N, C-alpha and C positions, 0 to 999 in steps of 0.2 A: 099310280096312273099319271101319265104326262099328257096334258091337253091344253092347248092355247097358251103355251108358255108357263103353265102352272104345274106343280107336282103335288099329288095328294095320295096318301096311303089309304087304300080301300079296306084293308084288313089283312089277316093272315089266313092262308089256305093250307089245309092239311091233306087235301085230296083234290082230284079234278072236280068232284062235285062241289066242294067249297069254292073253288076258283070260278066255276060256272055261276054259282050264286052271287059272288062278288061282282062279276062282270055284268050280270043281269041287273043287279041293283044300281050299277053305274050307267045303265041305259042301253047296253048292247041288246039287240032284239033276238039274236040267235048266237049266244056266246059259245056254244059247243063247237061252232064252225071255226073259231079263231084260235083254239088251243094249240094248233100246230103251225100257225102263221107267224113267222118271225118278224113280220112287219107290225104285228099287234102285240104279241107276247114275247117278252124277253125272260127266259129262264135263267136264274142265277143260283149259284151254289151247288147245283147238281144238274144232271141231264133232265130233259123234259119228262114230266110226269113222275118224277122221283121226289118224294117229300120226306125230309129227314127231320127228326126231332132236334131242336136247337139247343 
């Protein structure tokens, strides 16, 4: 997470459900609405909603 010039790792998501839980814990009130918003979520390593074992 990048906020106010700081970077913080929230955790590792293995599904959209995990990502929603992490975003909710970070304070987003309706995290489901931002999963496809590139201004909020930057998907890395694969296309959006694809979770690969590392």
